[in-house]
C-alpha positions as CSV (number, residue, x, y, z in Angstrom):
1,M,-92.8,30.7,28.5
2,E,-91.9,33.5,25.8
3,R,-88.4,34.7,25.7
4,M,-87.3,38.2,26.4
5,E,-87.7,40.7,23.4
6,I,-85.0,43.2,23.0
7,G,-86.0,47.0,23.3
8,T,-88.6,46.0,26.1
9,V,-88.9,47.4,29.4
10,E,-87.7,43.8,30.7
11,W,-84.9,44.1,28.5
12,T,-83.7,47.4,29.7
13,R,-83.7,46.4,32.9
14,L,-82.0,43.5,32.3
15,K,-79.1,45.4,31.2
16,E,-79.3,47.7,34.3
17,T,-79.1,44.6,36.4
18,I,-76.4,43.4,35.0
19,V,-74.3,46.6,35.2
20,S,-75.6,47.4,38.6
21,E,-75.4,43.5,40.2
22,F,-72.2,42.3,38.6
23,M,-69.0,43.8,39.5
24,P,-66.3,44.0,36.0
25,G,-64.7,40.5,36.3
26,Q,-67.1,38.5,38.1
27,L,-68.8,35.8,36.4
28,I,-72.3,35.5,35.2
29,K,-73.1,32.4,34.7
30,H,-75.0,30.8,31.4
31,E,-77.9,29.7,33.7
32,W,-78.4,33.1,35.5
33,L,-78.4,34.6,32.1
34,W,-80.6,31.9,30.5
35,A,-83.0,32.2,33.2
36,A,-83.2,36.1,32.9
37,L,-83.7,36.0,29.5
38,R,-86.7,33.7,30.1
39,L,-85.9,30.8,27.9
40,E,-87.0,27.2,28.1
41,D,-85.3,25.2,30.6
42,F,-84.1,22.0,29.0
43,S,-82.6,20.2,32.0
44,R,-85.3,18.2,33.4
45,A,-87.1,18.3,29.8
46,E,-87.5,14.4,28.3
47,F,-88.5,12.8,25.4
48,G,-91.5,11.4,26.3
49,D,-92.5,15.1,26.9
50,Y,-92.6,15.9,23.0
51,E,-94.7,14.2,20.1
52,K,-91.3,13.4,18.7
53,P,-87.6,13.4,19.8
54,A,-86.9,15.4,16.7
55,D,-89.6,18.5,18.2
56,L,-87.4,17.8,21.8
57,I,-84.2,18.3,19.1
58,A,-85.5,21.1,17.7
59,A,-86.9,22.8,20.6
60,V,-83.3,23.1,22.4
61,K,-81.7,24.4,19.1
62,K,-83.9,27.2,18.6
63,A,-83.5,28.2,22.0
64,D,-79.7,27.8,21.9
65,I,-80.3,29.4,19.0
66,D,-82.2,32.3,20.5
67,Y,-79.9,32.7,23.6
68,M,-76.9,33.5,21.3
69,D,-79.2,36.5,19.0
70,L,-79.6,37.5,22.6
71,M,-76.6,37.7,23.8
72,S,-75.2,38.9,20.8
73,E,-77.5,42.0,21.0
74,L,-77.0,42.4,24.8
75,R,-72.9,42.3,24.4
76,H,-73.5,45.3,21.7
77,E,-76.1,47.3,23.6
78,L,-73.4,47.1,26.9
79,L,-70.9,47.5,25.1
80,V,-72.2,51.2,23.0
81,E,-74.5,52.6,26.2
82,R,-72.7,51.1,29.1
83,K,-69.1,51.0,27.6
84,G,-69.5,47.6,29.4
85,L,-67.4,44.8,27.3
86,L,-69.2,41.7,27.9
87,V,-66.8,38.4,27.3
88,N,-67.5,34.9,26.9
89,I,-65.8,32.6,29.8
90,F,-65.9,29.2,27.5
91,G,-68.4,27.2,29.2
92,K,-69.0,29.1,32.1
93,G,-71.3,32.5,31.1
94,Y,-70.0,36.2,30.6
95,C,-68.4,38.7,32.8
96,I,-67.6,42.8,32.3
97,L,-64.1,43.2,31.6
98,P,-62.3,45.4,33.8
99,A,-62.0,48.9,32.0
100,N,-58.5,48.7,32.2
101,E,-58.4,45.8,30.2
102,Q,-60.7,46.4,27.4
103,V,-58.5,48.2,25.0
104,G,-55.8,45.2,25.7
105,H,-58.1,42.8,25.0
106,A,-59.6,44.5,21.4
107,F,-56.3,44.8,20.0
108,D,-55.3,41.3,20.7
109,K,-58.7,40.2,19.1
110,F,-57.2,42.4,16.0
111,I,-53.9,40.5,16.0
112,S,-55.5,37.5,16.3
113,M,-58.0,37.8,13.6
114,V,-55.5,39.0,11.3
115,N,-53.1,36.7,11.9
116,R,-56.3,34.2,10.8
117,L,-56.8,36.4,8.2
118,I,-53.4,36.1,6.7
119,L,-53.2,32.3,7.2
120,K,-56.2,31.5,5.0
121,T,-55.4,34.2,2.5
122,K,-52.1,32.4,2.3
123,L,-53.7,28.7,1.8
124,I,-56.4,30.4,-0.8
125,M,-53.6,31.8,-3.0
126,N,-51.5,29.0,-2.6
127,H,-53.7,26.5,-4.3
128,V,-54.9,28.0,-7.3
129,P,-55.4,26.1,-10.2
130,P,-53.7,26.6,-13.6
131,V,-54.4,30.0,-15.2
132,S,-54.0,31.7,-18.1
133,A,-50.1,34.0,-18.7
134,E,-52.0,37.1,-18.1
135,Q,-54.2,35.9,-15.3
136,S,-51.0,35.1,-13.5
137,K,-49.6,38.2,-13.7
138,I,-52.5,39.5,-12.3
139,D,-52.4,36.9,-9.4
140,R,-48.7,37.4,-9.1
141,D,-48.8,41.5,-8.5
142,L,-52.0,40.6,-5.9
143,K,-49.8,38.3,-4.5
144,A,-47.3,40.6,-3.8
145,K,-49.4,43.5,-2.4
146,F,-50.8,40.7,0.2
147,S,-46.6,40.0,0.5
148,L,-46.3,43.7,1.7
149,H,-49.2,43.6,4.0
150,E,-48.4,40.5,5.4
151,Q,-45.1,42.0,6.3
152,M,-46.7,45.2,7.9
153,F,-48.6,43.2,10.3
154,A,-46.0,40.5,11.5
155,G,-44.2,42.6,13.4
156,M,-47.7,43.8,15.3
157,K,-47.2,42.0,19.0
158,K,-48.8,43.1,21.7
């Protein structure tokens, strides 16, 4: 079975189906999406069905990557074309976020990403091997600039 291709009539029909058949907040199960995207079902696969066990593992990995790629594009297109944000419900599937939650969700994601980036930047800046006096002065200036930005974001909460 060949996976669904982006940009085909079937692809457009899938987007229309999701928007028309699933209400905002309603779960769209991974299994439904997997089948709709025409990805191979490995639920009954056995190692004996393949020449080598590694072939089955490779096929499952490829299907997982295909699913992630297709879902990434589907999420993007639904957001841009239909103004519907498809969010992942870990381990279960996706749902279209209700419109009144979309901006708040985006802001929460922004704050979360900024906080993670601040922590990562501090870790890197605080674990620098010895450098020349000239480079040390440049580094201190950059750390001071970073500290200003860190303080600015410290007060940002929802």
